[in-house]
C-alpha positions, 0 to 999 in steps of 0.5 A: 507528542510530535507530528511525526509520531502522531502520523505513525500511530494514525492508520489512515487510508493514505498511510495504508495505501503507501505501505501497500504500494511500497511493499508491492514494489519491494521498497518498504522500510523495516521501520514501516514494516514493523509498524504495519505488523503492530496494527490491530487489524490486517483488513485495511491492508488486505482490501487496499492490497487487493484493489491495488493489485487488480488496478495494476493488472488492469492498467498493464492490460490496457497499456498492452492493448494500446501498444499492440494493435 
């Protein structure tokens, strides 16, 4: 089994984060999209997605507060 195929079957936190980030910004590849939907549980994607969106909103609010006195 090659290293690439081992990485594809591994549902690590980093892989879930990369997948969620790519999906949020609309640059998810079809291959990764299919891989995500073949996973047994959607819970890691849900948790990372919620954390990612909350972090994005908080960072935007902080950025606006810094720019506009």
